[in-house]
C-alpha positions as CSV (number, residue, x, y, z in Angstrom):
1,M,0.0,0.0,0.0
2,A,1.5,3.3,-1.1
3,S,1.2,6.4,1.0
4,I,-1.4,9.0,0.1
5,K,0.2,12.2,-1.2
6,I,-3.0,14.3,-1.0
7,K,-3.5,16.1,2.3
8,R,-6.4,17.8,4.0
9,N,-7.4,21.2,2.6
10,D,-5.8,20.4,-0.8
11,K,-7.9,21.3,-3.9
12,V,-8.6,18.3,-6.1
13,E,-10.5,17.4,-9.2
14,V,-12.4,14.2,-9.8
15,I,-11.0,12.4,-12.9
16,A,-13.3,9.3,-12.8
17,G,-16.8,8.3,-11.8
18,K,-20.2,10.0,-11.7
19,D,-18.8,13.3,-10.5
20,K,-16.0,13.5,-13.1
21,G,-14.9,17.1,-13.6
22,K,-16.0,18.4,-10.3
23,Q,-13.6,20.2,-8.0
24,G,-13.5,20.5,-4.3
25,R,-11.5,20.8,-1.1
26,V,-10.4,17.7,0.8
27,L,-12.2,17.6,4.1
28,R,-10.8,14.3,5.5
29,V,-8.2,11.7,4.5
30,I,-8.9,8.0,5.5
31,A,-5.5,6.5,4.9
32,E,-6.4,2.9,6.0
33,K,-9.0,2.6,3.3
34,E,-7.3,4.9,0.7
35,R,-10.3,7.2,0.5
36,L,-11.0,10.9,0.7
37,L,-14.0,13.0,1.8
38,V,-14.2,15.9,-0.8
39,E,-16.5,18.9,-0.4
40,G,-19.5,18.8,-2.7
41,V,-18.4,15.5,-4.4
42,M,-20.2,12.1,-4.2
43,M,-23.3,13.5,-2.6
44,V,-25.6,10.8,-1.1
45,K,-29.0,11.0,0.6
46,K,-29.2,9.8,4.1
47,H,-32.4,9.2,6.1
48,V,-32.1,10.9,9.5
49,K,-34.3,10.3,12.6
50,P,-35.4,13.4,14.5
51,N,-33.6,14.0,17.8
52,P,-35.1,16.9,19.8
53,Q,-32.3,16.8,22.4
54,R,-29.6,17.6,19.8
55,N,-32.0,19.9,17.8
56,I,-31.9,17.6,14.8
57,K,-34.8,17.7,12.4
58,G,-35.7,14.4,10.8
59,G,-36.0,13.8,7.0
60,I,-33.7,13.1,4.1
61,A,-30.3,14.8,4.4
62,E,-27.7,15.1,1.7
63,Q,-24.1,14.6,2.6
64,E,-20.7,13.8,1.1
65,S,-19.5,10.2,0.7
66,T,-15.9,9.1,0.4
67,I,-14.2,8.7,-3.0
68,H,-11.1,6.5,-3.7
69,V,-7.9,8.4,-3.9
70,S,-7.1,7.0,-7.4
71,N,-10.2,8.9,-8.8
72,V,-8.9,12.4,-7.9
73,M,-5.9,14.5,-8.9
74,L,-4.4,17.5,-7.1
75,L,-4.8,20.9,-8.6
76,D,-1.7,23.2,-8.4
77,A,-1.7,26.9,-7.8
78,E,-2.6,27.7,-11.5
79,G,-5.5,25.2,-11.3
80,N,-3.9,22.5,-13.5
81,K,-4.2,18.8,-12.7
82,T,-0.9,17.5,-11.6
83,R,0.9,14.5,-10.1
84,I,2.8,15.0,-6.8
85,G,6.5,14.5,-6.2
86,F,8.7,14.9,-3.2
87,R,12.2,16.6,-3.0
88,Q,14.6,18.0,-0.4
89,E,14.8,21.7,0.0
90,G,17.5,22.4,2.6
91,D,16.6,20.1,5.5
92,K,12.8,19.9,4.6
93,K,11.0,17.4,2.5
94,V,8.5,19.3,0.3
95,R,5.8,18.3,-2.1
96,F,6.0,19.7,-5.7
97,S,3.9,19.8,-8.8
98,R,5.2,17.4,-11.5
99,T,3.8,19.5,-14.3
100,S,5.1,23.0,-13.3
101,G,7.9,22.0,-10.9
102,S,6.8,24.5,-8.3
103,A,6.6,23.6,-4.6
104,I,3.2,23.0,-3.1
105,P,3.0,25.3,0.0
106,E,2.1,23.7,3.3
107,K,-1.3,24.8,4.6
108,K,-1.4,26.4,8.1
109,K,-3.7,24.6,10.6
Protein backbone atom coordinates (compact mmCIF):
# COMPACT_ATOMS: atom_id res chain seq x y z
CA MET A 1 0.00 0.00 0.00
CA ALA A 2 1.53 3.30 -1.12
CA SER A 3 1.22 6.41 1.02
CA ILE A 4 -1.40 8.99 0.14
CA LYS A 5 0.21 12.15 -1.22
CA ILE A 6 -2.96 14.26 -1.00
CA LYS A 7 -3.52 16.06 2.29
CA ARG A 8 -6.40 17.79 4.04
CA ASN A 9 -7.43 21.20 2.57
CA ASP A 10 -5.82 20.41 -0.81
CA LYS A 11 -7.89 21.33 -3.86
CA VAL A 12 -8.60 18.30 -6.06
CA GLU A 13 -10.51 17.45 -9.24
CA VAL A 14 -12.41 14.19 -9.82
CA ILE A 15 -11.04 12.37 -12.88
CA ALA A 16 -13.31 9.28 -12.85
CA GLY A 17 -16.81 8.31 -11.79
CA LYS A 18 -20.21 9.99 -11.75
CA ASP A 19 -18.79 13.32 -10.52
CA LYS A 20 -16.02 13.54 -13.14
CA GLY A 21 -14.86 17.13 -13.64
CA LYS A 22 -16.05 18.42 -10.26
CA GLN A 23 -13.58 20.22 -8.02
CA GLY A 24 -13.52 20.49 -4.26
CA ARG A 25 -11.47 20.79 -1.10
CA VAL A 26 -10.39 17.67 0.79
CA LEU A 27 -12.21 17.58 4.13
CA ARG A 28 -10.81 14.32 5.46
CA VAL A 29 -8.25 11.65 4.49
CA ILE A 30 -8.92 8.04 5.48
CA ALA A 31 -5.49 6.47 4.89
CA GLU A 32 -6.38 2.90 5.97
CA LYS A 33 -9.05 2.65 3.27
CA GLU A 34 -7.26 4.93 0.73
CA ARG A 35 -10.31 7.19 0.52
CA LEU A 36 -10.99 10.93 0.69
CA LEU A 37 -13.95 13.02 1.75
CA VAL A 38 -14.20 15.88 -0.77
CA GLU A 39 -16.46 18.91 -0.36
CA GLY A 40 -19.45 18.79 -2.74
CA VAL A 41 -18.44 15.49 -4.40
CA MET A 42 -20.19 12.06 -4.19
CA MET A 43 -23.33 13.46 -2.58
CA VAL A 44 -25.62 10.77 -1.14
CA LYS A 45 -29.01 10.95 0.55
CA LYS A 46 -29.23 9.76 4.15
CA HIS A 47 -32.40 9.17 6.14
CA VAL A 48 -32.13 10.94 9.51
CA LYS A 49 -34.32 10.32 12.55
CA PRO A 50 -35.43 13.41 14.47
CA ASN A 51 -33.64 14.03 17.77
CA PRO A 52 -35.08 16.93 19.79
CA GLN A 53 -32.27 16.77 22.39
CA ARG A 54 -29.64 17.57 19.75
CA ASN A 55 -32.01 19.85 17.84
CA ILE A 56 -31.86 17.58 14.75
CA LYS A 57 -34.80 17.73 12.39
CA GLY A 58 -35.68 14.42 10.75
CA GLY A 59 -35.99 13.77 7.03
CA ILE A 60 -33.70 13.07 4.12
CA ALA A 61 -30.34 14.84 4.36
CA GLU A 62 -27.66 15.10 1.67
CA GLN A 63 -24.05 14.59 2.64
CA GLU A 64 -20.69 13.79 1.06
CA SER A 65 -19.54 10.21 0.72
CA THR A 66 -15.93 9.06 0.39
CA ILE A 67 -14.18 8.69 -2.96
CA HIS A 68 -11.15 6.54 -3.74
CA VAL A 69 -7.85 8.41 -3.90
CA SER A 70 -7.12 7.04 -7.41
CA ASN A 71 -10.18 8.88 -8.77
CA VAL A 72 -8.89 12.37 -7.93
CA MET A 73 -5.92 14.53 -8.94
CA LEU A 74 -4.40 17.46 -7.11
CA LEU A 75 -4.78 20.95 -8.58
CA ASP A 76 -1.69 23.17 -8.44
CA ALA A 77 -1.66 26.93 -7.82
CA GLU A 78 -2.60 27.67 -11.46
CA GLY A 79 -5.53 25.22 -11.33
CA ASN A 80 -3.93 22.53 -13.51
CA LYS A 81 -4.21 18.83 -12.70
CA THR A 82 -0.87 17.47 -11.57
CA ARG A 83 0.87 14.50 -10.06
CA ILE A 84 2.80 15.00 -6.84
CA GLY A 85 6.50 14.48 -6.19
CA PHE A 86 8.75 14.94 -3.19
CA ARG A 87 12.15 16.62 -2.99
CA GLN A 88 14.55 17.96 -0.38
CA GLU A 89 14.80 21.73 -0.03
CA GLY A 90 17.45 22.38 2.57
CA ASP A 91 16.58 20.11 5.47
CA LYS A 92 12.84 19.92 4.64
CA LYS A 93 11.00 17.39 2.49
CA VAL A 94 8.48 19.29 0.34
CA ARG A 95 5.78 18.27 -2.14
CA PHE A 96 6.03 19.69 -5.65
CA SER A 97 3.92 19.76 -8.80
CA ARG A 98 5.24 17.41 -11.49
CA THR A 99 3.77 19.53 -14.31
CA SER A 100 5.07 22.97 -13.31
CA GLY A 101 7.86 21.95 -10.93
CA SER A 102 6.76 24.49 -8.32
CA ALA A 103 6.60 23.58 -4.63
CA ILE A 104 3.17 23.04 -3.08
CA PRO A 105 2.99 25.27 0.01
CA GLU A 106 2.15 23.67 3.34
CA LYS A 107 -1.25 24.81 4.62
CA LYS A 108 -1.43 26.37 8.09
CA LYS A 109 -3.68 24.65 10.61
